[in-house]
N, CA, C, O and the ligand as a Tripos MOL2 file, in Angstrom:
@<TRIPOS>MOLECULE
protein
  237   235    60     0     0
PROTEIN
NO_CHARGES

@<TRIPOS>ATOM
      1 N         -17.8970    4.8980    3.8650 N.3       1 MET1
      2 CA        -16.5370    5.0420    3.3290 C.3       1 MET1
      3 C         -15.6430    5.7620    4.3370 C.2       1 MET1
      4 O         -16.0750    6.6770    5.0370 O.2       1 MET1
      5 N         -14.4340    5.3380    4.3870 N.am      2 LEU2
      6 CA        -13.5000    5.9690    5.3070 C.3       2 LEU2
      7 C         -12.8830    7.1850    4.6560 C.2       2 LEU2
      8 O         -12.6560    7.2070    3.4460 O.2       2 LEU2
      9 N         -12.6130    8.1950    5.4590 N.am      3 PRO3
     10 CA        -11.9380    9.3680    4.9130 C.3       3 PRO3
     11 C         -10.5130    8.9980    4.5310 C.2       3 PRO3
     12 O          -9.8960    8.1520    5.1790 O.2       3 PRO3
     13 N          -9.9960    9.6140    3.5030 N.am      4 PRO4
     14 CA         -8.6140    9.3110    3.0960 C.3       4 PRO4
     15 C          -7.6490    9.6760    4.2130 C.2       4 PRO4
     16 O          -7.7170   10.7680    4.7770 O.2       4 PRO4
     17 N          -6.7620    8.7600    4.5220 N.am      5 GLN5
     18 CA         -5.8080    9.0290    5.5860 C.3       5 GLN5
     19 C          -4.5510    9.6380    4.9950 C.2       5 GLN5
     20 O          -4.3040    9.5920    3.7890 O.2       5 GLN5
     21 N          -3.7760   10.2030    5.8900 N.am      6 ALA6
     22 CA         -2.4990   10.7610    5.4450 C.3       6 ALA6
     23 C          -1.6880    9.6500    4.8040 C.2       6 ALA6
     24 O          -1.4120    8.6190    5.4180 O.2       6 ALA6
     25 N          -1.3270    9.8770    3.5980 N.am      7 ARG7
     26 CA         -0.6580    8.8120    2.8600 C.3       7 ARG7
     27 C           0.8330    8.8040    3.1190 C.2       7 ARG7
     28 O           1.4970    9.8410    3.1160 O.2       7 ARG7
     29 N           1.3250    7.6370    3.3370 N.am      8 SER8
     30 CA          2.7700    7.4720    3.4630 C.3       8 SER8
     31 C           3.2470    6.6880    2.2560 C.2       8 SER8
     32 O           2.6250    5.7100    1.8410 O.2       8 SER8
     33 N           4.3430    7.1290    1.7110 N.am      9 ALA9
     34 CA          4.8320    6.4920    0.4930 C.3       9 ALA9
     35 C           5.2650    5.0570    0.7610 C.2       9 ALA9
     36 O           5.3270    4.2270   -0.1460 O.2       9 ALA9
     37 N           5.5600    4.7880    2.0180 N.am     10 GLU10
     38 CA          6.0950    3.4580    2.3130 C.3      10 GLU10
     39 C           5.0170    2.4730    2.7300 C.2      10 GLU10
     40 O           5.2240    1.2600    2.7160 O.2      10 GLU10
     41 N           3.8790    3.0080    3.0970 N.am     11 THR11
     42 CA          2.8160    2.1200    3.5330 C.3      11 THR11
     43 C           1.8530    1.8370    2.3970 C.2      11 THR11
     44 O           1.1500    2.7290    1.9220 O.2      11 THR11
     45 N           1.8320    0.6150    1.9790 N.am     12 PRO12
     46 CA          0.8840    0.2760    0.9160 C.3      12 PRO12
     47 C          -0.5380    0.3360    1.4450 C.2      12 PRO12
     48 O          -0.8350   -0.1540    2.5340 O.2      12 PRO12
     49 N          -1.3930    0.9330    0.6720 N.am     13 THR13
     50 CA         -2.7780    1.0050    1.1120 C.3      13 THR13
     51 C          -3.5020   -0.2640    0.7010 C.2      13 THR13
     52 O          -3.3760   -0.7520   -0.4220 O.2      13 THR13
     53 N          -4.2460   -0.7640    1.6350 N.am     14 HIS14
     54 CA         -5.0490   -1.9390    1.3370 C.3      14 HIS14
     55 C          -6.5040   -1.5280    1.3530 C.2      14 HIS14
     56 O          -7.1170   -1.3520    2.4060 O.2      14 HIS14
     57 N          -7.0240   -1.3860    0.1860 N.am     15 ARG15
     58 CA         -8.4280   -1.0300    0.0720 C.3      15 ARG15
     59 C          -9.1300   -2.1990   -0.6070 C.2      15 ARG15
     60 O          -8.9560   -2.4560   -1.7980 O.2      15 ARG15
     61 N          -9.8970   -2.8670    0.1640 N.am     16 THR16
     62 CA        -10.5390   -4.0520   -0.3860 C.3      16 THR16
     63 C         -11.9650   -3.7810   -0.8040 C.2      16 THR16
     64 O         -12.6440   -2.9010   -0.2750 O.2      16 THR16
     65 N         -12.3810   -4.5450   -1.7420 N.am     17 HIS17
     66 CA        -13.7890   -4.5180   -2.1270 C.3      17 HIS17
     67 C         -14.1270   -5.9060   -2.6600 C.2      17 HIS17
     68 O         -13.2390   -6.7220   -2.9090 O.2      17 HIS17
     69 N         -15.3670   -6.1510   -2.8220 N.am     18 THR18
     70 CA        -15.7420   -7.4520   -3.3470 C.3      18 THR18
     71 C         -16.2390   -7.3080   -4.7680 C.2      18 THR18
     72 O         -16.8830   -6.3260   -5.1380 O.2      18 THR18
     73 N         -15.9220   -8.3030   -5.5350 N.am     19 ALA19
     74 CA        -16.3640   -8.3010   -6.9160 C.3      19 ALA19
     75 C         -17.0760   -9.6200   -7.1810 C.2      19 ALA19
     76 O         -16.9330  -10.5860   -6.4320 O.2      19 ALA19
     77 N         -17.8200   -9.6370   -8.2290 N.am     20 GLU20
     78 CA        -18.5450  -10.8570   -8.5490 C.3      20 GLU20
     79 C         -18.1950  -11.3200   -9.9430 C.2      20 GLU20
     80 O         -17.9940  -10.5390  -10.8720 O.2      20 GLU20
     81 N         -18.1330  -12.6120  -10.0350 N.am     21 ARG21
     82 CA        -17.8630  -13.1900  -11.3520 C.3      21 ARG21
     83 C         -18.8060  -14.3650  -11.5070 C.2      21 ARG21
     84 O         -18.6740  -15.3830  -10.8290 O.2      21 ARG21
     85 N         -19.7340  -14.2120  -12.3860 N.am     22 GLY22
     86 CA        -20.7420  -15.2550  -12.5060 C.3      22 GLY22
     87 C         -21.5000  -15.3640  -11.2010 C.2      22 GLY22
     88 O         -22.0300  -14.3710  -10.7020 O.2      22 GLY22
     89 N         -21.5560  -16.5450  -10.6540 N.am     23 SER23
     90 CA        -22.2700  -16.7270   -9.3850 C.3      23 SER23
     91 C         -21.3030  -16.7410   -8.2200 C.2      23 SER23
     92 O         -21.6710  -17.1030   -7.1030 O.2      23 SER23
     93 N         -20.0590  -16.3450   -8.4790 N.am     24 PHE24
     94 CA        -19.0700  -16.3410   -7.4150 C.3      24 PHE24
     95 C         -18.7010  -14.9210   -7.0250 C.2      24 PHE24
     96 O         -18.7610  -13.9900   -7.8280 O.2      24 PHE24
     97 N         -18.3190  -14.7910   -5.7680 N.am     25 ALA25
     98 CA        -17.8520  -13.5000   -5.2860 C.3      25 ALA25
     99 C         -16.4370  -13.6760   -4.7840 C.2      25 ALA25
    100 O         -16.0830  -14.7330   -4.2620 O.2      25 ALA25
    101 N         -15.6390  -12.6570   -4.9370 N.am     26 TYR26
    102 CA        -14.2850  -12.7330   -4.4240 C.3      26 TYR26
    103 C         -13.8510  -11.3510   -3.9860 C.2      26 TYR26
    104 O         -14.4110  -10.3340   -4.3930 O.2      26 TYR26
    105 N         -12.8300  -11.3510   -3.1390 N.am     27 ALA27
    106 CA        -12.3360  -10.0890   -2.6150 C.3      27 ALA27
    107 C         -11.1640   -9.6130   -3.4580 C.2      27 ALA27
    108 O         -10.3700  -10.4090   -3.9600 O.2      27 ALA27
    109 N         -11.0790   -8.3190   -3.5980 N.am     28 ARG28
    110 CA         -9.9500   -7.7490   -4.3260 C.3      28 ARG28
    111 C          -9.3920   -6.5980   -3.5110 C.2      28 ARG28
    112 O         -10.0970   -5.9760   -2.7160 O.2      28 ARG28
    113 N          -8.1120   -6.3270   -3.7240 N.am     29 CYS29
    114 CA         -7.4700   -5.2490   -2.9810 C.3      29 CYS29
    115 C          -6.6950   -4.3690   -3.9540 C.2      29 CYS29
    116 O          -6.2890   -4.7970   -5.0340 O.2      29 CYS29
    117 N          -6.5070   -3.1290   -3.5290 N.am     30 THR30
    118 CA         -5.7890   -2.1880   -4.3970 C.3      30 THR30
    119 C          -4.3240   -2.5490   -4.5170 C.2      30 THR30
    120 O          -3.6360   -2.0570   -5.4110 O.2      30 THR30
    121 N          -3.8300   -3.4140   -3.6170 N.am     31 CYS31
    122 CA         -2.4210   -3.7930   -3.6740 C.3      31 CYS31
    123 C          -2.2020   -4.8810   -4.7130 C.2      31 CYS31
    124 O          -1.0660   -5.2700   -4.9860 O.2      31 CYS31
    125 N          -3.2830   -5.3650   -5.2850 N.am     32 GLY32
    126 CA         -3.1330   -6.3800   -6.3010 C.3      32 GLY32
    127 C          -3.5740   -7.7560   -5.8510 C.2      32 GLY32
    128 O          -3.7020   -8.6840   -6.6490 O.2      32 GLY32
    129 N          -3.8030   -7.8640   -4.5580 N.am     33 TRP33
    130 CA         -4.2320   -9.1510   -4.0230 C.3      33 TRP33
    131 C          -5.6800   -9.4230   -4.3890 C.2      33 TRP33
    132 O          -6.5020   -8.5130   -4.4950 O.2      33 TRP33
    133 N          -5.9580  -10.6710   -4.5740 N.am     34 SER34
    134 CA         -7.3610  -11.0410   -4.7570 C.3      34 SER34
    135 C          -7.5940  -12.3780   -4.0830 C.2      34 SER34
    136 O          -6.7540  -13.2760   -4.1260 O.2      34 SER34
    137 N          -8.7280  -12.4850   -3.4750 N.am     35 GLY35
    138 CA         -9.0460  -13.6960   -2.7280 C.3      35 GLY35
    139 C          -9.6330  -14.7650   -3.6270 C.2      35 GLY35
    140 O          -9.9200  -14.5370   -4.8020 O.2      35 GLY35
    141 N          -9.8000  -15.9210   -3.0490 N.am     36 PRO36
    142 CA        -10.3960  -17.0290   -3.7910 C.3      36 PRO36
    143 C         -11.8670  -16.7740   -4.0680 C.2      36 PRO36
    144 O         -12.5290  -16.0190   -3.3560 O.2      36 PRO36
    145 N         -12.3530  -17.4000   -5.0870 N.am     37 ALA37
    146 CA        -13.7660  -17.2430   -5.4270 C.3      37 ALA37
    147 C         -14.6110  -17.9490   -4.3870 C.2      37 ALA37
    148 O         -14.3600  -19.0960   -4.0170 O.2      37 ALA37
    149 N         -15.6070  -17.2360   -3.9330 N.am     38 ARG38
    150 CA        -16.4990  -17.7920   -2.9190 C.3      38 ARG38
    151 C         -17.9150  -17.8540   -3.4650 C.2      38 ARG38
    152 O         -18.3070  -17.0960   -4.3510 O.2      38 ARG38
    153 N         -18.6430  -18.7660   -2.9110 N.am     39 ARG39
    154 CA        -20.0430  -18.8580   -3.3310 C.3      39 ARG39
    155 C         -20.8860  -17.7990   -2.6370 C.2      39 ARG39
    156 O         -21.9330  -17.3880   -3.1380 O.2      39 ARG39
    157 N         -20.4080  -17.3610   -1.4650 N.am     40 ALA40
    158 CA        -21.1570  -16.3610   -0.7030 C.3      40 ALA40
    159 C         -20.3390  -15.0830   -0.6010 C.2      40 ALA40
    160 O         -19.1310  -15.1150   -0.3650 O.2      40 ALA40
    161 N         -21.0150  -13.9700   -0.7830 N.am     41 ARG41
    162 CA        -20.3000  -12.6960   -0.7060 C.3      41 ARG41
    163 C         -19.7830  -12.4650    0.7090 C.2      41 ARG41
    164 O         -18.7620  -11.8060    0.9040 O.2      41 ARG41
    165 N         -20.4900  -13.0070    1.6900 N.am     42 ASP42
    166 CA        -20.0350  -12.8730    3.0750 C.3      42 ASP42
    167 C         -18.6380  -13.4510    3.2460 C.2      42 ASP42
    168 O         -17.7960  -12.8830    3.9410 O.2      42 ASP42
    169 N         -18.4100  -14.5660    2.6130 N.am     43 ARG43
    170 CA        -17.1030  -15.2110    2.7370 C.3      43 ARG43
    171 C         -16.0330  -14.3540    2.0630 C.2      43 ARG43
    172 O         -14.9270  -14.2020    2.5840 O.2      43 ARG43
    173 N         -16.3670  -13.8080    0.9230 N.am     44 ALA44
    174 CA        -15.4160  -12.9510    0.2210 C.3      44 ALA44
    175 C         -15.1070  -11.7280    1.0780 C.2      44 ALA44
    176 O         -13.9700  -11.2590    1.1420 O.2      44 ALA44
    177 N         -16.1490  -11.2280    1.7300 N.am     45 ARG45
    178 CA        -15.9740  -10.0660    2.5970 C.3      45 ARG45
    179 C         -15.0300  -10.4370    3.7550 C.2      45 ARG45
    180 O         -14.2040   -9.6270    4.1770 O.2      45 ARG45
    181 N         -15.1620  -11.6410    4.2460 N.am     46 GLN46
    182 CA        -14.2880  -12.1190    5.3250 C.3      46 GLN46
    183 C         -12.8530  -12.1880    4.8350 C.2      46 GLN46
    184 O         -11.9260  -11.7790    5.5350 O.2      46 GLN46
    185 N         -12.6790  -12.7050    3.6380 N.am     47 ASP47
    186 CA        -11.3290  -12.7770    3.0750 C.3      47 ASP47
    187 C         -10.7190  -11.3900    3.0250 C.2      47 ASP47
    188 O          -9.5500  -11.1960    3.3600 O.2      47 ASP47
    189 N         -11.5260  -10.4290    2.6010 N.am     48 ALA48
    190 CA        -11.0430   -9.0600    2.4960 C.3      48 ALA48
    191 C         -10.6480   -8.5290    3.8640 C.2      48 ALA48
    192 O          -9.6060   -7.8910    4.0150 O.2      48 ALA48
    193 N         -11.4800   -8.7920    4.8520 N.am     49 ASP49
    194 CA        -11.1930   -8.3020    6.2020 C.3      49 ASP49
    195 C          -9.8970   -8.8990    6.7290 C.2      49 ASP49
    196 O          -9.0780   -8.2110    7.3380 O.2      49 ASP49
    197 N          -9.7330  -10.1750    6.4870 N.am     50 GLU50
    198 CA         -8.5310  -10.8320    6.9960 C.3      50 GLU50
    199 C          -7.2920  -10.3330    6.2700 C.2      50 GLU50
    200 O          -6.2050  -10.2780    6.8470 O.2      50 GLU50
    201 N          -7.4560   -9.9760    5.0190 N.am     51 HIS51
    202 CA         -6.3180   -9.4570    4.2740 C.3      51 HIS51
    203 C          -5.9380   -8.0700    4.7860 C.2      51 HIS51
    204 O          -4.7600   -7.7490    4.9470 O.2      51 HIS51
    205 N          -6.9430   -7.2740    5.0330 N.am     52 GLN52
    206 CA         -6.6880   -5.8990    5.5110 C.3      52 GLN52
    207 C          -6.1320   -5.8980    6.9130 C.2      52 GLN52
    208 O          -5.2010   -5.1530    7.2220 O.2      52 GLN52
    209 N          -6.7000   -6.7310    7.7630 N.am     53 ALA53
    210 CA         -6.2590   -6.7840    9.1510 C.3      53 ALA53
    211 C          -5.9360   -8.2160    9.5350 C.2      53 ALA53
    212 O          -6.7080   -8.8800   10.2260 O.2      53 ALA53
    213 N          -4.7930   -8.6740    9.0800 N.am     54 PRO54
    214 CA         -4.4100  -10.0430    9.3960 C.3      54 PRO54
    215 C          -4.2940  -10.2560   10.8880 C.2      54 PRO54
    216 O          -3.7330   -9.4290   11.6070 O.2      54 PRO54
    217 N          -4.8210  -11.3530   11.3360 N.am     55 GLN55
    218 CA         -4.7400  -11.6250   12.7650 C.3      55 GLN55
    219 C          -3.3540  -12.1540   13.0950 C.2      55 GLN55
    220 O          -2.7420  -12.8650   12.2980 O.2      55 GLN55
    221 N          -2.8660  -11.7990   14.2800 N.am     56 PRO56
    222 CA         -1.5400  -12.2730   14.6960 C.3      56 PRO56
    223 C          -1.4950  -13.7830   14.6750 C.2      56 PRO56
    224 O          -2.3710  -14.4630   15.2100 O.2      56 PRO56
    225 N          -0.4720  -14.2820   14.0530 N.am     57 ALA57
    226 CA         -0.3570  -15.7340   13.9530 C.3      57 ALA57
    227 C          -0.1340  -16.3230   15.3460 C.2      57 ALA57
    228 O           0.9560  -16.2470   15.9130 O.2      57 ALA57
    229 N          -1.1820  -16.8980   15.8590 N.am     58 ALA58
    230 CA         -1.0730  -17.5030   17.1890 C.3      58 ALA58
    231 C          -0.9880  -19.0110   17.0270 C.2      58 ALA58
    232 O          -1.9970  -19.7130   16.9550 O.2      58 ALA58
    233 N           0.2020  -19.4640   16.9730 N.am     59 ARG59
    234 CA          0.3800  -20.9010   16.8000 C.3      59 ARG59
    235 C           0.7990  -21.5370   18.0980 C.2      59 ARG59
    236 O           1.0000  -22.7510   18.1540 O.2      59 ARG59
    237 ZN         -3.8350   -5.5470    0.0230 Zn       60 ZN60
@<TRIPOS>BOND
     1     1     2 1
     2     2     3 1
     3     3     4 2
     4     3     5 am
     5     5     6 1
     6     6     7 1
     7     7     8 2
     8     7     9 am
     9     9    10 1
    10    10    11 1
    11    11    12 2
    12    11    13 am
    13    13    14 1
    14    14    15 1
    15    15    16 2
    16    15    17 am
    17    17    18 1
    18    18    19 1
    19    19    20 2
    20    19    21 am
    21    21    22 1
    22    22    23 1
    23    23    24 2
    24    23    25 am
    25    25    26 1
    26    26    27 1
    27    27    28 2
    28    27    29 am
    29    29    30 1
    30    30    31 1
    31    31    32 2
    32    31    33 am
    33    33    34 1
    34    34    35 1
    35    35    36 2
    36    35    37 am
    37    37    38 1
    38    38    39 1
    39    39    40 2
    40    39    41 am
    41    41    42 1
    42    42    43 1
    43    43    44 2
    44    43    45 am
    45    45    46 1
    46    46    47 1
    47    47    48 2
    48    47    49 am
    49    49    50 1
    50    50    51 1
    51    51    52 2
    52    51    53 am
    53    53    54 1
    54    54    55 1
    55    55    56 2
    56    55    57 am
    57    57    58 1
    58    58    59 1
    59    59    60 2
    60    59    61 am
    61    61    62 1
    62    62    63 1
    63    63    64 2
    64    63    65 am
    65    65    66 1
    66    66    67 1
    67    67    68 2
    68    67    69 am
    69    69    70 1
    70    70    71 1
    71    71    72 2
    72    71    73 am
    73    73    74 1
    74    74    75 1
    75    75    76 2
    76    75    77 am
    77    77    78 1
    78    78    79 1
    79    79    80 2
    80    79    81 am
    81    81    82 1
    82    82    83 1
    83    83    84 2
    84    83    85 am
    85    85    86 1
    86    86    87 1
    87    87    88 2
    88    87    89 am
    89    89    90 1
    90    90    91 1
    91    91    92 2
    92    91    93 am
    93    93    94 1
    94    94    95 1
    95    95    96 2
    96    95    97 am
    97    97    98 1
    98    98    99 1
    99    99   100 2
   100    99   101 am
   101   101   102 1
   102   102   103 1
   103   103   104 2
   104   103   105 am
   105   105   106 1
   106   106   107 1
   107   107   108 2
   108   107   109 am
   109   109   110 1
   110   110   111 1
   111   111   112 2
   112   111   113 am
   113   113   114 1
   114   114   115 1
   115   115   116 2
   116   115   117 am
   117   117   118 1
   118   118   119 1
   119   119   120 2
   120   119   121 am
   121   121   122 1
   122   122   123 1
   123   123   124 2
   124   123   125 am
   125   125   126 1
   126   126   127 1
   127   127   128 2
   128   127   129 am
   129   129   130 1
   130   130   131 1
   131   131   132 2
   132   131   133 am
   133   133   134 1
   134   134   135 1
   135   135   136 2
   136   135   137 am
   137   137   138 1
   138   138   139 1
   139   139   140 2
   140   139   141 am
   141   141   142 1
   142   142   143 1
   143   143   144 2
   144   143   145 am
   145   145   146 1
   146   146   147 1
   147   147   148 2
   148   147   149 am
   149   149   150 1
   150   150   151 1
   151   151   152 2
   152   151   153 am
   153   153   154 1
   154   154   155 1
   155   155   156 2
   156   155   157 am
   157   157   158 1
   158   158   159 1
   159   159   160 2
   160   159   161 am
   161   161   162 1
   162   162   163 1
   163   163   164 2
   164   163   165 am
   165   165   166 1
   166   166   167 1
   167   167   168 2
   168   167   169 am
   169   169   170 1
   170   170   171 1
   171   171   172 2
   172   171   173 am
   173   173   174 1
   174   174   175 1
   175   175   176 2
   176   175   177 am
   177   177   178 1
   178   178   179 1
   179   179   180 2
   180   179   181 am
   181   181   182 1
   182   182   183 1
   183   183   184 2
   184   183   185 am
   185   185   186 1
   186   186   187 1
   187   187   188 2
   188   187   189 am
   189   189   190 1
   190   190   191 1
   191   191   192 2
   192   191   193 am
   193   193   194 1
   194   194   195 1
   195   195   196 2
   196   195   197 am
   197   197   198 1
   198   198   199 1
   199   199   200 2
   200   199   201 am
   201   201   202 1
   202   202   203 1
   203   203   204 2
   204   203   205 am
   205   205   206 1
   206   206   207 1
   207   207   208 2
   208   207   209 am
   209   209   210 1
   210   210   211 1
   211   211   212 2
   212   211   213 am
   213   213   214 1
   214   214   215 1
   215   215   216 2
   216   215   217 am
   217   217   218 1
   218   218   219 1
   219   219   220 2
   220   219   221 am
   221   221   222 1
   222   222   223 1
   223   223   224 2
   224   223   225 am
   225   225   226 1
   226   226   227 1
   227   227   228 2
   228   227   229 am
   229   229   230 1
   230   230   231 1
   231   231   232 2
   232   231   233 am
   233   233   234 1
   234   234   235 1
   235   235   236 2
@<TRIPOS>SUBSTRUCTURE
     1 MET1         2 RESIDUE 1 A MET
     2 LEU2         6 RESIDUE 1 A LEU
     3 PRO3        10 RESIDUE 1 A PRO
     4 PRO4        14 RESIDUE 1 A PRO
     5 GLN5        18 RESIDUE 1 A GLN
     6 ALA6        22 RESIDUE 1 A ALA
     7 ARG7        26 RESIDUE 1 A ARG
     8 SER8        30 RESIDUE 1 A SER
     9 ALA9        34 RESIDUE 1 A ALA
    10 GLU10       38 RESIDUE 1 A GLU
    11 THR11       42 RESIDUE 1 A THR
    12 PRO12       46 RESIDUE 1 A PRO
    13 THR13       50 RESIDUE 1 A THR
    14 HIS14       54 RESIDUE 1 A HIS
    15 ARG15       58 RESIDUE 1 A ARG
    16 THR16       62 RESIDUE 1 A THR
    17 HIS17       66 RESIDUE 1 A HIS
    18 THR18       70 RESIDUE 1 A THR
    19 ALA19       74 RESIDUE 1 A ALA
    20 GLU20       78 RESIDUE 1 A GLU
    21 ARG21       82 RESIDUE 1 A ARG
    22 GLY22       86 RESIDUE 1 A GLY
    23 SER23       90 RESIDUE 1 A SER
    24 PHE24       94 RESIDUE 1 A PHE
    25 ALA25       98 RESIDUE 1 A ALA
    26 TYR26      102 RESIDUE 1 A TYR
    27 ALA27      106 RESIDUE 1 A ALA
    28 ARG28      110 RESIDUE 1 A ARG
    29 CYS29      114 RESIDUE 1 A CYS
    30 THR30      118 RESIDUE 1 A THR
    31 CYS31      122 RESIDUE 1 A CYS
    32 GLY32      126 RESIDUE 1 A GLY
    33 TRP33      130 RESIDUE 1 A TRP
    34 SER34      134 RESIDUE 1 A SER
    35 GLY35      138 RESIDUE 1 A GLY
    36 PRO36      142 RESIDUE 1 A PRO
    37 ALA37      146 RESIDUE 1 A ALA
    38 ARG38      150 RESIDUE 1 A ARG
    39 ARG39      154 RESIDUE 1 A ARG
    40 ALA40      158 RESIDUE 1 A ALA
    41 ARG41      162 RESIDUE 1 A ARG
    42 ASP42      166 RESIDUE 1 A ASP
    43 ARG43      170 RESIDUE 1 A ARG
    44 ALA44      174 RESIDUE 1 A ALA
    45 ARG45      178 RESIDUE 1 A ARG
    46 GLN46      182 RESIDUE 1 A GLN
    47 ASP47      186 RESIDUE 1 A ASP
    48 ALA48      190 RESIDUE 1 A ALA
    49 ASP49      194 RESIDUE 1 A ASP
    50 GLU50      198 RESIDUE 1 A GLU
    51 HIS51      202 RESIDUE 1 A HIS
    52 GLN52      206 RESIDUE 1 A GLN
    53 ALA53      210 RESIDUE 1 A ALA
    54 PRO54      214 RESIDUE 1 A PRO
    55 GLN55      218 RESIDUE 1 A GLN
    56 PRO56      222 RESIDUE 1 A PRO
    57 ALA57      226 RESIDUE 1 A ALA
    58 ALA58      230 RESIDUE 1 A ALA
    59 ARG59      234 RESIDUE 1 A ARG
    60 ZN60       237 GROUP 0 **** ****
């Protein structure tokens, strides 16, 4: 677990975790976001990572 960082009122905290529903896993975030249901928890974990640290759109 990461230590709590200095909180800024303007910066929304993105704390993701994975949850399971039936045989599916999905990512959830404290900001209200939730990822699509995945069959593998690894995929849900990936969704969470990408949500927390979106990669620069390199088009
Ligand atoms: Zn979020």
